[in-house]
One Martini backbone bead per residue (centre of mass of N, CA, C, O) as a GRO file, in nm:
protein
  217
    1MET     BB    1  -2.348   8.014  -0.327
    2VAL     BB    2  -2.361   7.969  -0.679
    3PHE     BB    3  -2.196   7.747  -0.893
    4VAL     BB    4  -2.101   7.765  -1.235
    5ASN     BB    5  -2.034   7.565  -1.502
    6THR     BB    6  -1.818   7.712  -1.771
    7PHE     BB    7  -1.707   7.490  -1.928
    8ILE     BB    8  -1.530   7.483  -2.246
    9PRO     BB    9  -1.456   7.311  -2.495
   10ARG     BB   10  -1.246   7.324  -2.753
   11LEU     BB   11  -1.436   7.218  -2.968
   12THR     BB   12  -1.637   7.449  -2.940
   13LEU     BB   13  -1.442   7.674  -3.019
   14PHE     BB   14  -1.384   7.565  -3.300
   15TYR     BB   15  -1.678   7.590  -3.395
   16LEU     BB   16  -1.717   7.895  -3.349
   17ASP     BB   17  -1.494   7.972  -3.545
   18TYR     BB   18  -1.623   7.840  -3.794
   19LEU     BB   19  -1.876   8.027  -3.801
   20ASN     BB   20  -1.688   8.275  -3.882
   21ASP     BB   21  -1.469   8.140  -4.112
   22HIS     BB   22  -1.535   7.863  -4.267
   23ASP     BB   23  -1.289   7.661  -4.177
   24VAL     BB   24  -1.266   7.333  -4.211
   25SER     BB   25  -0.967   7.258  -4.200
   26LEU     BB   26  -0.915   7.387  -3.923
   27PHE     BB   27  -1.117   7.225  -3.761
   28VAL     BB   28  -0.991   6.948  -3.822
   29GLU     BB   29  -0.704   7.004  -3.724
   30ARG     BB   30  -0.776   7.075  -3.432
   31SER     BB   31  -0.935   6.820  -3.358
   32THR     BB   32  -0.703   6.619  -3.415
   33SER     BB   33  -0.493   6.742  -3.212
   34TYR     BB   34  -0.691   6.715  -2.937
   35TYR     BB   35  -0.856   6.452  -3.044
   36CYS     BB   36  -1.033   6.170  -2.996
   37GLN     BB   37  -1.300   5.989  -3.069
   38SER     BB   38  -1.400   5.913  -2.780
   39THR     BB   39  -1.423   6.208  -2.681
   40ILE     BB   40  -1.624   6.309  -2.890
   41MET     BB   41  -1.844   6.105  -2.816
   42ARG     BB   42  -1.880   6.215  -2.531
   43LEU     BB   43  -1.955   6.514  -2.617
   44ALA     BB   44  -2.231   6.434  -2.760
   45SER     BB   45  -2.373   6.438  -2.448
   46SER     BB   46  -2.394   6.719  -2.398
   47GLU     BB   47  -2.568   6.999  -2.269
   48GLN     BB   48  -2.424   7.154  -2.485
   49VAL     BB   49  -2.513   7.241  -2.794
   50ASP     BB   50  -2.238   7.325  -2.925
   51THR     BB   51  -2.100   7.058  -2.855
   52ARG     BB   52  -2.284   6.873  -3.018
   53ARG     BB   53  -2.230   7.009  -3.285
   54ALA     BB   54  -1.926   6.965  -3.291
   55ALA     BB   55  -1.933   6.655  -3.270
   56ALA     BB   56  -2.105   6.597  -3.520
   57MET     BB   57  -1.905   6.723  -3.718
   58ALA     BB   58  -1.636   6.578  -3.645
   59LEU     BB   59  -1.727   6.280  -3.702
   60GLY     BB   60  -1.750   6.318  -4.013
   61PHE     BB   61  -1.426   6.342  -4.034
   62LEU     BB   62  -1.306   6.134  -3.784
   63GLY     BB   63  -1.495   5.907  -3.793
   64ASP     BB   64  -1.599   5.590  -3.753
   65TYR     BB   65  -1.818   5.330  -3.724
   66ASN     BB   66  -1.828   5.361  -3.405
   67SER     BB   67  -2.007   5.639  -3.434
   68ASN     BB   68  -2.292   5.557  -3.527
   69PRO     BB   69  -2.467   5.549  -3.258
   70VAL     BB   70  -2.417   5.841  -3.180
   71LEU     BB   71  -2.535   5.971  -3.438
   72GLY     BB   72  -2.809   5.830  -3.424
   73LYS     BB   73  -2.901   5.985  -3.166
   74LEU     BB   74  -2.867   6.278  -3.294
   75LEU     BB   75  -3.114   6.260  -3.495
   76ILE     BB   76  -3.306   6.319  -3.211
   77ASP     BB   77  -3.244   6.583  -3.129
   78SER     BB   78  -3.357   6.891  -3.002
   79ASP     BB   79  -3.158   7.002  -3.218
   80ARG     BB   80  -3.148   7.079  -3.544
   81SER     BB   81  -2.843   7.113  -3.601
   82VAL     BB   82  -2.759   6.845  -3.487
   83ARG     BB   83  -2.927   6.670  -3.676
   84LEU     BB   84  -2.800   6.768  -3.946
   85LEU     BB   85  -2.508   6.697  -3.879
   86ALA     BB   86  -2.560   6.397  -3.827
   87GLU     BB   87  -2.664   6.324  -4.107
   88SER     BB   88  -2.407   6.393  -4.260
   89SER     BB   89  -2.205   6.218  -4.090
   90ILE     BB   90  -2.328   5.928  -4.103
   91LYS     BB   91  -2.286   5.897  -4.412
   92ASN     BB   92  -1.971   5.901  -4.384
   93VAL     BB   93  -1.935   5.640  -4.185
   94TRP     BB   94  -2.056   5.392  -4.328
   95PRO     BB   95  -1.791   5.339  -4.529
   96ARG     BB   96  -1.575   5.288  -4.262
   97ASP     BB   97  -1.585   4.998  -4.276
   98GLY     BB   98  -1.345   4.786  -4.251
   99SER     BB   99  -1.100   4.748  -4.450
  100GLU     BB  100  -0.905   4.909  -4.666
  101GLU     BB  101  -0.971   4.725  -4.906
  102GLN     BB  102  -1.278   4.728  -4.871
  103ARG     BB  103  -1.314   5.034  -4.898
  104HIS     BB  104  -1.207   5.046  -5.184
  105GLU     BB  105  -1.426   4.863  -5.312
  106LEU     BB  106  -1.662   5.038  -5.225
  107ARG     BB  107  -1.584   5.291  -5.381
  108LEU     BB  108  -1.602   5.157  -5.655
  109ALA     BB  109  -1.900   5.089  -5.640
  110MET     BB  110  -2.001   5.382  -5.604
  111ARG     BB  111  -1.884   5.486  -5.872
  112ASN     BB  112  -2.047   5.294  -6.052
  113ILE     BB  113  -2.321   5.401  -5.971
  114ALA     BB  114  -2.273   5.696  -6.062
  115ALA     BB  115  -2.210   5.567  -6.368
  116HIS     BB  116  -2.422   5.326  -6.420
  117ASN     BB  117  -2.251   5.053  -6.328
  118PHE     BB  118  -2.431   4.811  -6.196
  119ASP     BB  119  -2.299   4.535  -6.251
  120GLU     BB  120  -2.026   4.606  -6.122
  121ALA     BB  121  -2.137   4.678  -5.844
  122ILE     BB  122  -2.251   4.398  -5.786
  123ARG     BB  123  -1.987   4.244  -5.804
  124LEU     BB  124  -1.835   4.394  -5.579
  125THR     BB  125  -2.045   4.345  -5.350
  126ASN     BB  126  -2.044   4.042  -5.362
  127ASN     BB  127  -1.752   4.005  -5.272
  128LEU     BB  128  -1.785   4.144  -4.995
  129LEU     BB  129  -2.021   3.951  -4.896
  130ASP     BB  130  -1.858   3.690  -4.908
  131GLU     BB  131  -1.667   3.781  -4.678
  132ASN     BB  132  -1.920   3.974  -4.543
  133PRO     BB  133  -2.258   3.958  -4.473
  134LEU     BB  134  -2.232   4.205  -4.231
  135TYR     BB  135  -2.183   4.429  -4.449
  136ALA     BB  136  -2.373   4.697  -4.481
  137GLU     BB  137  -2.292   4.898  -4.717
  138PRO     BB  138  -2.267   4.699  -4.955
  139ARG     BB  139  -2.565   4.616  -4.932
  140ASN     BB  140  -2.681   4.893  -4.989
  141GLN     BB  141  -2.544   4.930  -5.267
  142ARG     BB  142  -2.673   4.682  -5.392
  143ALA     BB  143  -2.963   4.780  -5.365
  144ILE     BB  144  -2.931   5.019  -5.554
  145ALA     BB  145  -2.850   4.851  -5.804
  146LEU     BB  146  -3.095   4.662  -5.810
  147PHE     BB  147  -3.303   4.880  -5.848
  148ALA     BB  148  -3.187   4.994  -6.119
  149VAL     BB  149  -3.241   4.690  -6.262
  150GLY     BB  150  -3.529   4.579  -6.123
  151ASP     BB  151  -3.458   4.422  -5.836
  152PHE     BB  152  -3.674   4.467  -5.592
  153TYR     BB  153  -3.679   4.221  -5.404
  154GLU     BB  154  -3.373   4.213  -5.351
  155ALA     BB  155  -3.353   4.499  -5.239
  156ILE     BB  156  -3.534   4.455  -4.995
  157GLU     BB  157  -3.367   4.236  -4.857
  158ASP     BB  158  -3.117   4.410  -4.819
  159CYS     BB  159  -3.249   4.634  -4.648
  160LYS     BB  160  -3.330   4.458  -4.412
  161ILE     BB  161  -3.042   4.375  -4.334
  162VAL     BB  162  -2.925   4.650  -4.286
  163LEU     BB  163  -3.123   4.718  -4.046
  164ASP     BB  164  -3.025   4.487  -3.867
  165ILE     BB  165  -2.729   4.593  -3.851
  166ASN     BB  166  -2.832   4.911  -3.907
  167PRO     BB  167  -3.075   5.097  -3.738
  168PHE     BB  168  -2.970   5.396  -3.870
  169HIS     BB  169  -3.051   5.329  -4.180
  170PHE     BB  170  -3.246   5.536  -4.355
  171GLY     BB  171  -3.170   5.469  -4.649
  172ALA     BB  172  -3.284   5.180  -4.650
  173ALA     BB  173  -3.577   5.259  -4.583
  174ILE     BB  174  -3.619   5.428  -4.835
  175GLY     BB  175  -3.548   5.216  -5.048
  176MET     BB  176  -3.770   5.020  -4.964
  177GLY     BB  177  -4.008   5.205  -5.025
  178HIS     BB  178  -3.953   5.234  -5.331
  179ALA     BB  179  -3.966   4.931  -5.395
  180TYR     BB  180  -4.258   4.886  -5.303
  181LEU     BB  181  -4.381   5.076  -5.513
  182GLN     BB  182  -4.288   4.908  -5.765
  183ILE     BB  183  -4.478   4.651  -5.644
  184LYS     BB  184  -4.751   4.778  -5.522
  185ASN     BB  185  -4.675   4.824  -5.195
  186ARG     BB  186  -4.798   5.069  -5.007
  187GLU     BB  187  -4.802   4.973  -4.715
  188ALA     BB  188  -4.498   4.903  -4.697
  189ALA     BB  189  -4.399   5.182  -4.779
  190VAL     BB  190  -4.513   5.338  -4.542
  191ILE     BB  191  -4.358   5.187  -4.323
  192SER     BB  192  -4.076   5.260  -4.430
  193PHE     BB  193  -4.101   5.571  -4.416
  194GLN     BB  194  -4.170   5.580  -4.115
  195HIS     BB  195  -3.907   5.455  -4.024
  196ALA     BB  196  -3.720   5.673  -4.135
  197LEU     BB  197  -3.850   5.901  -3.952
  198GLN     BB  198  -3.774   5.772  -3.682
  199ILE     BB  199  -3.469   5.790  -3.727
  200ASN     BB  200  -3.520   6.063  -3.928
  201PRO     BB  201  -3.705   6.363  -3.885
  202ASN     BB  202  -3.556   6.544  -4.135
  203LEU     BB  203  -3.723   6.410  -4.383
  204GLU     BB  204  -3.908   6.609  -4.571
  205SER     BB  205  -3.941   6.464  -4.844
  206ILE     BB  206  -4.060   6.206  -4.717
  207ARG     BB  207  -4.299   6.336  -4.576
  208ARG     BB  208  -4.432   6.437  -4.837
  209HIS     BB  209  -4.448   6.167  -4.982
  210LEU     BB  210  -4.620   6.026  -4.769
  211SER     BB  211  -4.863   6.217  -4.782
  212LYS     BB  212  -4.939   6.150  -5.076
  213ILE     BB  213  -4.991   5.851  -5.036
  214LEU     BB  214  -5.216   5.881  -4.816
  215GLN     BB  215  -5.413   6.049  -4.998
  216ASN     BB  216  -5.434   5.784  -5.212
  217PHE     BB  217  -5.577   5.553  -5.032
   0.00000   0.00000   0.00000
């Protein structure tokens, strides 16, 4: 007789309940009550697809920057839902590195970018990078602000460093591609967009954009 292991983690059950009731707050509350981040990260490698989906979603709410490589691997999971949940979650954890004060300054910089106050965003991110040059997300945000004010070469350099620090940062690869287009370096732009798709194959808008660029070569 063959015995099949039918154990289903609680996290998976919480996720299946969420699919029925769409209550995000309840999913987060339950996940926080029963699990620490390290256990959720371990569940992210489960053979059960619903468990990987649950872990990918939970880390977006509960995970800190330490979950970045786990979510990065889920970006290329065989299951599309896992990949999409990981994409959403990994963008949430990128700003969660650093001290509480640094995260506060980073949020200020991001709000200034959203308000098109790019010079102030550059000042704030400069301060953060003076403290820690290997702080990836402030450098990425500075690249966004530099791009917005037309400093494309500086934005490219920042994006390169972001990818050296955080090889899962498809956003930096996309930004670098757009900056290369602005300086009329289409070959480098193509390489950058291809790199973004290697990190995260779900970027359909980038895939279409890349296809248009290649058609015009």
